[in-house]
N, C-alpha and C positions, 0 to 999 in steps of 0.2 A: 504494500500500500504506500503510495507516494503522498507525502505531505508537503504542501507548498508553504514555505515560510512567508510571513508577511513582509512586504518590501517597505522599508522606511521611507517616509515622505516628509517633506518640509522644506523650509528655506535653505537649510544647510546642504541638503542633497541637491537642490536645484543650483545652488551656488557652485558646488563641486562639479556638477555636470557642465555648467556654463564655462567655468574656468578651464576644466580639462579639455572640453571641445574647442575652446578658443586657442589654447596653446597648441593642440594637435593641428588645428587648421593653419595657424601661423607658421609652424615649422614646415608643414607641407607646402604652403604657398611660397615661402621664401626659398625652399629647396627647388621648387618647380621654376621659380624665377631665374635662379642661377643656371639651371639646366637649359631653360629656354634660351637664355642669352648665349650660353656656351655652344648650343647646337644651331644657333641662328634661326630659330623658328618663331621669333617674335613677329606678330602682325603689326607692321609699322602703321598701316592705315587705321587700325583700331586704336593704336596707342596715340596717334596724332588727334584722332577724333575725340578721344577721352580727355586728352590734354586741353584741347580747345574748349570742351564742355566744362571742365573744372575751372579753367581760367575765366571763362565767361561768368560763372556763378560766384567767383571769389573776388574779382577785381574791384567792382564797385563797392561791395561791403567793406573790403580792406581799406580803400581810400576814405570812405566815410567814417571808419573807426579810427584810423591813424591820424587824421587831421586834428580832431579834437584832443586826442591823446598827446600829440606833439605840442599843441598850443598849451595844454595843461602843464606839461613838463616845463615848457619855456617860462610860463608865468610863475610856477613854483620855484624854479631855479633862479629866475631873475629877482623874485621877491626875497628869497633867502640870501642870495649872494649880495643884494643891495644892503640888507640889514647887517651883514657881516663885513661889508666893505671889500668883498672879494668878487666883484662883478667880472673881473678879467678871467676868472676861472670857470665861467659858465660853460665854455666850450668843453672843458674837461668833464664836467658833470654830465653834459649832454652826450658826450662820447661814451661814458660808462652806462648811462641809463638807456639811451635809445639803441645804440649799437650792441651793447652787451646784453640787455634784458628785454626792453620793450618790443623790439623788432621780432625777436623769436616768439614772445608771448602772443603778439597779435597774429603771427603766422599760425601758432597753435590753435588759437580761437577760430580762425578761418578754416583750417583743415579739419578740425574736429566738428565744428558746428555747421558750416556751410557745405564744404566738399563732402564730409562724412555723411551728412543727412541726404545729400543728392545721390551719392553712390548707393547707400542703403535702400533708398526709395526705388531707385532704378532696378537693382537686383531683386528686391522684394517683390516688385510688380511682375518681374519675369518669373519669379518662383511661383507665385500664386496662379499665374497663367499657364503653368506647367511647361514653360519653355526650357527651363533648366532640366526638368525630368526628361523632356524629349531629347535634349542633347546627350544625357546620360544613356538613354535607350539606344541611341545611334552610335554609342561608343566614343563620343568626342570627349576630349579633355576639358572639363568645365573650368577648372582652375587655370589651366594654361590659356584658354581662349577668353575667359571672362575676367578673372582676377588679376592675372599678371599684367595685361595692358593698363588696367586702372592703377595698379601699384606703381609701375614705372612712370606713368603720366603724372600721378600725384607728386612724385618725387621731383620731377622737373618743374612742375608748377610751383611747388613749395619753395624751391630755390629762387625762382623769379619773383614770387610774392615777397619773400624775405628781403631781396635786394630793393624792390620797389618801396617796401615799408621803411627801410633804412633811409633811402633817399628822401622820401616824403617827410619822415620824422625829423631828420637833421635839417632839412630845408625849412620846415615850419619853425623850428627853434631858432635857426639863424635869422630869418626875416623878423621874427618877433624881437629878438635881442637887439638887432641893429636898428630897425625902423620904428619899433614901438617903445622898447626900453631905452633906446638911445645909447647902446653900448658900442664899443669899438669893434668893428668887423675884424681888424687885424688881430686884436687880442683874442677874440673868439676862435678864429681859425688857428692861431698859434697854439693855444692850449688844447684845442681839439686834435690837432695833428701831433701834439706832444704826448697826450694821454690816450688818444685813440689808436689802437693797434690793429694790425691786419689779422692777428690771431683772434681778436674778439669778433671781427666780422666773419672769419672762417668758422669759428665755433657757432655763431648764429646760423650759418648755413648748414652746419652739421645737425644742429638742433632741429631746423626746419625739415630736413630730410627724415630724421627720426620721428618727428611729429606726423609727417605725411604717411610713413610706413605704418605707424601705430594706428592712426585714424582709419586708414584704408583697410587694414586687416580686420579691425573691429566692425567697420561698416559692411564689409563684404561678408563676414561671418554671419552677422545678424540678418543681412538681406537674403542670403542663400538659405537660411533656416527660418524664414518668416512663415507663419501658419495662421490660418483663420480668416483669409480674405483681406479686404482693404483695411479693416480694423487691426488685423494682425500685422500688416505692413506698417501702419502708424505706430503701433506699440514697438515694433522692431526699430523704427527710426528713433523714437524717444530713448529707448534703451541704448542704442548705439551712440547717440550724442552724449548722453550722461556718462557712459563708460569711457568714451573717448576723451571727454574733458578731464576725468579723473586720471586716466593713464598718461595723458600728455603732460600734466603738471607733475606727476611722479617722475616721468622721464626727464623733464626739465630740471627738477631738483637734483636728480642723480648726476646728470651731465654737468650742471653748474658746480656741484661739489668736486667732481673729478677735474674739471677745468681749473678750479681754484687751487687744487693741489699740484697739478702738472705745470701750469703756467704761473709764475710768480707775478705779483702786482708790480706796477710801474710807479716808482716814486711814492710820494705822499702828497695829499691835497692840502 
């Protein structure tokens, strides 16, 4: 006589299943990406199409978010520097805040909230229409044809977005300090070039790529596992955005601490 043991249910089991499934999916997707590039089987047309799609949905929100952030940083830096009598060092503070931290964080918000939700909604809608199941029945590589192009496209777009955010943020701070706060443009550029390092900008680029990979993997996993019709897709998008936000900030903290250990600080302010 066979006796079936009761299966434990609850939030702990669901969390374990979600974490295990996401880790397995991430390892498979990253491995498939390396193999696809090594074997030169990447669909360039699909990759370019996805890159244009991600760039289209991210560009305007990024500019609308970075402009007020750049102005806020400029106002805060200008006010504090004026009270301390250190207005000439505003460029150094902008180099540290915008290039070192703000640009990467804005890129994280865009990749997790905008690009991630778009990717999850796209794949989720295909899943509930059984397009993904049809590809599996025909023996097609779903991850190689669907996930890998989006993963590579998001990485290229993240680098471009990070560069654009850096230029817009530094430009907004510069124009405010020079034309509104009446500070010296030469002093701003001198301290900016003195304390702004190429390594900071490179680390911001590395962070943006990591954010793109993290957000795309989470969004793809949630989208490919969406169930329950349109409401299930909406739930998957919400879960993907929240989880991506949490993970990108965890990744940002880890990379920032590693960077602070590996690369020593430049001088003192």
